[in-house]
N, C-alpha and C positions, 0 to 999 in steps of 0.2 A: 774715465776721468770725471770727477764730480764738478758740477758747476754751481757757483754761488751768485746771489744777487742781493745787494744791499740797497734798500729803498727807504726814502724819507716818508714817515707816516704823519708826523706833525712837525712843522717847521717853526721853532722859536715862538711858541705861544705864550704870551704873558697871561698871568692870572693873579687874582687878588685874594686875600683872606676872606673866607666865607663864600667864595664862588661855588656854583654848582659843580658836581663832578663832570669831568670831561671824558668822553668816550670816542674811541676811534676803531674802525674796522681794520683788521690785520689781513695780510696777503693770503691768498688761497693756496699757494704752493707750499710744499713741505718747509717747515720753519725750525731753525735751530735756536735762535734767541732774539730778543728785542732789547735794544739799548735805549735807556731813558736818560737824557742829560738834563740835570737840574741846575739852574743857574740863578744867581741873584747878586745883590749888593749889600754892603754894610749900610745900615740905616743912618747912623749919626757919627760924627767925629769922635775918635778916641773910645768908641764902644765896639769891641771886637766880637763879632758873632761867633759862637762856638759851632763845632761840627754838628752837635746834636740839634742846635737851633736851626741850622741850615737844612738839615734833613727833615726836620719837623714841618717844613713848609707844605709838604704833602702828608696826609695822615695814612694813606693807603694806596698801593698799586695792585690792580687786579687784572687777571686774564679770565675772560668769560667765554664759555662754550655754550652756545644756545641759551644764554642768559644766566647760567650757573657758574660760580667761581671754581676754577681748577687751580688758580694761583691767587692768593690773597695775603698780602704781607706789607708791613710798614717799610718805608725807605731805610730806616736804621737796621731793621732785621735783614732786609735784602742786602745791604752793604756787608753785614756780618757773614751772611751765607755765601756771597760771591767772593769774599775774602778767604774764607776757609776752604772753599772748593776751587779756588783759583780760576774763577770764570773770567775775571777782568781785574786789572790793576787800577784802582781809583787813586790817582796821584792828584791831590788837591792843588788847585791853582794857588800860587803864592799869595798870602794874605797880608793885608795892611790895615791900618786903623783909620785911614781917611774915609770920610763920608763918600759913598759911591764906589768904594773899592770892590771889585768883582770877585766872586767865588764860583766854583763849578764842581759838580760831581757826576760821574758816570755810574749808573745803576743798571746792571745787566739782568734781565729776566730770562733765564735759560730753561729750555725744555730738555736739557741733556746734562749729564754729569760732566761732559767735556764739550765745550762749544765746537761746532763744525763736525762733530762725530757723526758718522753715517749709521751708527747703530741706534741712536736715540735722537728724538726730536718730535715735533708735532706734525702729523701727516697732513696731506692736502685736505682742504675743507671747502665747503660751499661758501660763496660770497656772503659776508655778513654773519656767518656762524661764529667766527672767532673774533673777539674784541679785546681791547685793552682799555681800562678805566683808571683815571687818576682822580683822587679826591683831595682838594685843597683843604688846608687847616682852617679852623674857624678864626684863628688869630695868628699873626706872625710875631716873633720876638727877635729884635735886633737885625732883621733882614727886610729888604724891600726890592722892588722891581724884579720879581721872581718869574722865571720862564721855564717851560719844558720843551725839549726837542727830542723827538723819537724816531729811531730808525730800526727797521726789521731786516734780519739776515735770513734769506731763504737758501736752501740747498736743493736745487731744482730737480736733480736726478735721484734724490734719496728715496728709499722705501723703508721708512723707520719701522722697527718692531715694537718699540716702547717709547714712552715719554714720561717726564717728571710732573708730579703734582705736589704742591706744597701750599697749605693754608694754615692760618694762625689759630691756635687754641689759647684764649686768654682766661686767666683765672686769678682769684685772690682767695687763699684758704681762709676758713673761718677762724682758725686758731693756729698756733705753732704746733710742731710735731708732725706726725704722718698724715697724709691725705692722698687720695688717688685721683688721677686724671685718665679718663678713657681715651685710647688712641684709635684711629681709624683701622678697620679690618677689611680684608679682601684682596689686598695688594701686597707686594714686597715692600718692606720698609728699608729705605736706603740709609737714613740717618735721622737724628733729632737735633735741632738747634734749640738751645735753651736760653732764656733770658730771665735774670733775677734782678729785682730792684735793688736789693741789698747784697753787696759782695764784701769780702774781707778787705779791710783797710789798715792803715798804720794804727788806728785807734781801736779797732774792734775786729774780731774774727767771725762775726755773725754773717750768715748768708741766707738769702731767700730759699735756696735749694742746697742745704747743707749736705744732703745725701739723697741719692736716687736709686731705685730698683726697677728693673723691667720685669713685669709679670705677664705670662701667657697662660690663660685659663687657670689663673691663681697659682701658677708655679713660676718660681724665679728662673729666668732664662737669659742667655746671651750676656747681659750685664746684670748679674744678681745684686751687685752693690758697688757703688762708686761715689766718691765725695767730690765736692765742688772744685777743690784745687786741681784734682786730676782732670775733671771735665773741662775746666778753663784752660789748662795747659794743652789738652788735646785740641781745643779750638785754636790756640796760638801756634800749634805745631806746623801749620802750613799757611801760606797766604802772603799777603803784601805787608812785609815788615815796615816799609817806609810809611805806611798809613798810620802806624802807631806814633810817628813823629809829627803828625798833622796838628796836634795840640801843643807842640813844643814851641814856646814863644819867649821872646825877650822884650820886655817893656821898660822904658825909662820914664820916671816921673820927673819932669823938668820944672815943677812948681818951685817957687822961691822957698817954701817951707813945707816939709812933709815928714811923716813918721818913717823912721828907718825900718827896713825889714828886719825881723828877728833872725831870719836865716839868710846869711850872705855867702853860703858855701857853693852855690852853683845855679844852673838854670832851673826853670820851673816848668812842670807839666800840670795842666788842668786835668780833671777827671776825664778819661777818654771814653767815647761812646762804645768802644769794643770791650771795655773792661767788665761788662756785665753779662758776657756770653759764655756758655759752655757748649760742648758738642759730644754727641754719642754717634760714633762712626761705624756703620755696618757695611761699608764698601771701601775699606782702607787701600785696596789695590785697584780700584775701579773695575772690579770683577763682580760676579754674582756670588762668589763663594761664601760671603759672610752676611748676605741679606737675611733679614728677619721675615720669613714667610708667614703671612697672617690669614691666607685663604683657608676657610674651613674652621677657623677658630671662633669660639664664642665670645672671647674677651681678650683684649690686649690693653694693658694699662701701665702707667708710670706711677710708682709710689714715691712721693716726695716728702722728705723730712725737712721742715722749715724751722730755722731759728727765729725768723721774723715773718709775721703773717701779712705780707704785702704783695704787690702785683707780680705775677709770673706770666711768661709766654712760652709756649711750646710750639715749634714749627716742625711737624712730621714731614719728611721728604719721602714720598712714595713713588714707586715705579709702576706705571700702568701699561698693560699690553694694548697695542693699537687695535688688535682684532676684537677686543672686548669693549672698546670705548664706543660711546654713542656719538659718532662723528658722521656728519652728512657730507659725503665726498661730492666733488663737482661732477 
């Protein structure tokens, strides 16, 4: 019978825009995941903070092993990844437009494709070797009184074979059309989370990542060609559907005189933070059958055809063998 242990790492720590990064040591026992609860308040009356503005209170969450990042990701990207992989349901606290109205999000940093899984997770480490670091944003927008609360979940009897690594590749192509992004090699590739600044809307079909191809040693492989619409629908195919309603709001203008809305047909959705993500899945059954092996390869890259030359992010999710990791055990 497996034994778990949930421990508070940091208890409701307030931070301000521009503060220095906050670093905590993580437990030494085998670790399944770390939960980061990000909380805050609306800043002013009748100014509703968006999901994107709330998540942007932190610019990055990192897991450091002996000072080097094995996980490095923005809160928005982490929310997208945990939604697609069903690590945790982030049900936003009900929102209001009063000043001081609270909001809350749970962000799960998982070392496994399935939380609590005995096959995957981070192994036992030496005290101080494994750390979590949170970087506050330089400025906040429409949010205030922001705090973080962190808890770690250990699986005390686990002897993990593998753990997940995911770091962010940020790029802006010099021009539209095709360009290549090198991907990490040496480990099995579990998936790729894709972010594009521009996505199809009612007014335009343009996309930052109109089409992608996966190339291994300059040969198309696994996903020789896929378009953004399919990648985005793959991202949507699993996860917390209720989260898509987080930006569904009804507002009433009670002023004595105001301009009538041109569209009176129904409710309104703001642009959702998850609308800009696509997904390339190499573990659709949570098995190893469809992994992309990169060990022994000289080059693995993603060829991206862009309609618009703007910011893109690629988050490769790799599976590393514990035996080959530079881990200082207790």
